[in-house]
Phi, psi and omega in degrees: 000137184277169181290349183288351181239077181295140181239005182292327179252166180295127182279324187246013173078014183295338180293343181269358179291136178263151174303143175292157184296331182295344178297342175297333179295312181291334179294322175293325177296315181293332184265348185285153176257173182303314184289328175298318178300310185301318183294328185276349186282325186306316185294319179294316178295319181296320177297311183300314181293320178301312179293320180298319182292319179292332180284310178200097178306316183301305183297321180299313179295323177299319179293313179299317180294320182290327180287321177295320182291324177297316176296321184289324175300324177299313180299308183294331176297318179296317179294321183288325176299318179301318180296322177296308183298325179294318181297321185274329189250356186299318177228025181091146183284132176230162179305323183286322177294319179301317179294321181293331183276351181304318176299321178292321178297317177297322179295319175303309182298320178296319181292319175294321176293322178297317179300319177297312178299322177294322178297317179293324176298318176306306184298317177296313182294319181290323178299328179281327185283325186303305184296327179294320176296320177299317181296314184293316177299319178295319181291323174301320177292318179299318183295320180294315180296320184296336181268356178286131179288162182305320184305326182302325185283356170273358180265115181296324180294324178290324175300315180297316178296327178293319180290324175297306185281340180277270185301309181296317181296318180294316180298316179297321181301311180300319177291319183296330174304314176295320184293320177301318175298319182292318178297316182297312182296316181288331175296315181298315180294317179304307183300317179298315182289322184293313183295321180294318182296320178299322181293323179292311178188127181293337182290346178283340182300316179305314181296321177300315184292321177299311182301305184297315178303317179295319177294313180293322178294323178294322178296319181287322178293321176297322180294317184293324177298318178297319180296314184297320178295317178303315183299317182294333184257004182300310182299316182290327177289329174294319175298318179297316177301317180298314183290322177299318185295321180294332179291329190237351189294142185283325187289345176248008189294325183296305184289328178303320178278322183293326183267358182064045188261004181304310187288315175303321180290320175299321177296318178298315180294324177293324180300312183290320178303314182303316178295316178299318180295315181298322176288327177293325182287323177296319179294320180294323176295321176295317177299319181297320180294320178294315180290329170297317178296320179297318176297319179295316180291321178298318176294326176296320178297319178290325176297321176297322179299319178291326175300313180298320179298316180298318178297317180296322175292319179298320184276353179079018182276344181222129172296151177303324185298325182277344183296316178299316178298323181294321180296320179297317179293325175302310183292321181293315179294319180300313181295318181294319176298313178302312178299325180292316179300315182295319180295321179294321176304314182289325177296321179299316178304313185284341183295331178299317182283336174290328177288326174297320178296317176295318175300317180297319180297317180297315184292318179303312180298322179293325183272005185299334175076185184286119179289349181086156183237347181224166179270142174289149179302135180291336181212080187299131177283327181221130173249125190230132170258130180226108177059038189273128168230154182210138175229137177287155177305125177084352181278142181274326183255129179297144173282331174227147183216130172054049180275121170238122187202137177235133180236127180268155180300137179085354179287151169252111185251126176256128173259119184230167180152175179290167176300137178082010180282344180109016187292307180298318181296320176301319178299320179292325179290323183294329183261010176072007175290331175240142174269141176294145175294314174225160178087181182224145174245124183233145172249111176055047179071006176266113179295120182300336177295337179254003180270152178290123185305321182290337177282340175279306186293333176296340184253012179241154174234131186235127172251112183273156179289322175245087185294149177295136179256084186289129180282068182213184180292161178301319180303310184290334175300331181264315182292340178296346177298331177201086187294339182271008178290135178225292189302314184249029188300316184291320179294316180297318181296316180295315181297316181299321179294313186294314189282339182262342187084006180290342175298325179293324179294308184298324181298337181267354185278147187294330181239023177062222184291343178272007179283131178288129184261063176190136178286353176291342181254149176294132183070010175287159183230159174261151172247157169284169181300320178296323178291320178295325184289325179293320179297319179297317178298316175303315179303317180292322180285328178299332177278055196289337182277000173292137184273345179230127179243131178241119177245107184260109183047055187294342186241019188301327182255016187252157174282174187297318180293316176294327181295318178295320178298319179297311180297323177297318179298314180297320175296320179294315181297326179298323184274341188241000183269188173062044178059035180093350177263152179298137178269144173275128187234126178244121180247120174259123187202153168264346184275087188292338182290340186268356186244017183298332185261011177295151181296319176215151176243123178253120183257120181258145177212114184055045177080003179242155170282111181272323183211156176209133178165187175279168180304316181291322178297319183284325176295324181292331179293331183058038177261222183294317177299313178303316180298317180293313183293319175292329174297317179290316181300318180294326180295318179292322180290330175293320180292325180289323185217083186299335182273352183282146172273121187276133174264103186281356177276346181269132184277121176286152180287155176289147174284151182289136180231000000 
């Protein structure tokens, strides 16, 4: 590699990436103490139990009963073991005593077999319960999300909450169902073993607690080291992800090869990987040291237990027969306590994301908005804006201010203006997708804020600037525009293809309209931006019974020939759609030459209506529209004749549409 590609400093700026906000969750986990963990658990456990019970009361009861029975079998097994050892060792084993102890031996075997069977029953029942709980929780989340209005997704804080409470919350819930079961089972075993050990001798409890506390403490400390290491490497792993993506990403592959960036990007990846690896090794060494110390202390506790047992035997305070059972009980209690503490630690970690899940559901319900009390007019004769202003969440400056506008049925209205002037936002207000911050938007005197949303959306057709790329067949990408078409479906399909130019797209596909439009599927294909836009236009035209059509930059990715065809198709669809009645059409565009024949042109500037009129009227005013139009016209004339001097006082003719 030459010196022209220095690698000592960050090549792609990843060193400036900040840790994501959700890392604060893990920071709380790493900094928390045991009692803080215990206090935070009830709400998480209550959520898990509520969802489990609402999903399947029978399975929930079966899991609880099996866990309780498993713990009881552990206790009974310890007592039965004591009886067997007493029979065999009280005065020395003899054939007669062995025969007499056979029922007790059989009872011990049966209890341990029952405990094993119950453990498998718990696992089987819980394995069936977990996916059911996940499905119920996901459906609850989906229902809440589906009722959230579009404007909520423009709020960055809500988007982050959705990510936290959605994917992370559902995953943590699934894990927590298992953890609650593990905590319950280990607690039952712990209580059984501790009670049994105490009955044998109260003096064994200190040794039990020392051993178990050492195990649990080491496990918790190791977990905290892991969390802290994760926090320290969140930023670096994010950087590593960015670097890895640039090495293999398709969207930069052309320039990656053309500019010879393979080696510099590999060097960048190696630089970050070396740092991440070194930090991971240091964390593992610390965890190993903590776990070694815990094992030594636990071993010391067990050694103390044997010393106490020896002293009890020496002093004649415990029969030899019970000593062996006491050791078994001691080990059972120690293992159960260690498992309980580790499970509680993990459950505490996931409880943060469970709270995000609950918080997201509450926030989604709060943002659900007004469900409406009346139906919107199916074919409004008049759409009116009165004193309308609108500001996006968190924005200091309104996107629209003091909008007064009246649109009559059948009009073709063009919204034009510089980038950021509010054209797209006005279209979303007109269709009820956004509510105005102040003022009213009415259809035939019906305030859209009081109308049932589905009655508004059922009467609109939307052609988006960045159309959705649905991972389905080409046919369904168009038919999804109106899934309930039946009687005239073929005619609507043919018209939509012809007037949008989507027929040219489908004719190039390997399986025609049945081609899957996604590389996620075998034999699926990708489309260009212009091809996706044609399908989006076809989708809007296919929704021919909609009384209002919004076309937002419908030809931004099309060539001049396709653009002219689309605008002609939109004009024809405007006059022939809506069951024979003229459709109201709103076109948002920068291509001013294609809107000369619009009934009215509304010019927006910094969120306000600057001008309004026909093409000829606005040119005569020589205002903002005249400036924008002549700039575009002069650019085309310069391209056609570079040596010509453009006379900007001369108005170029409109292109045929």
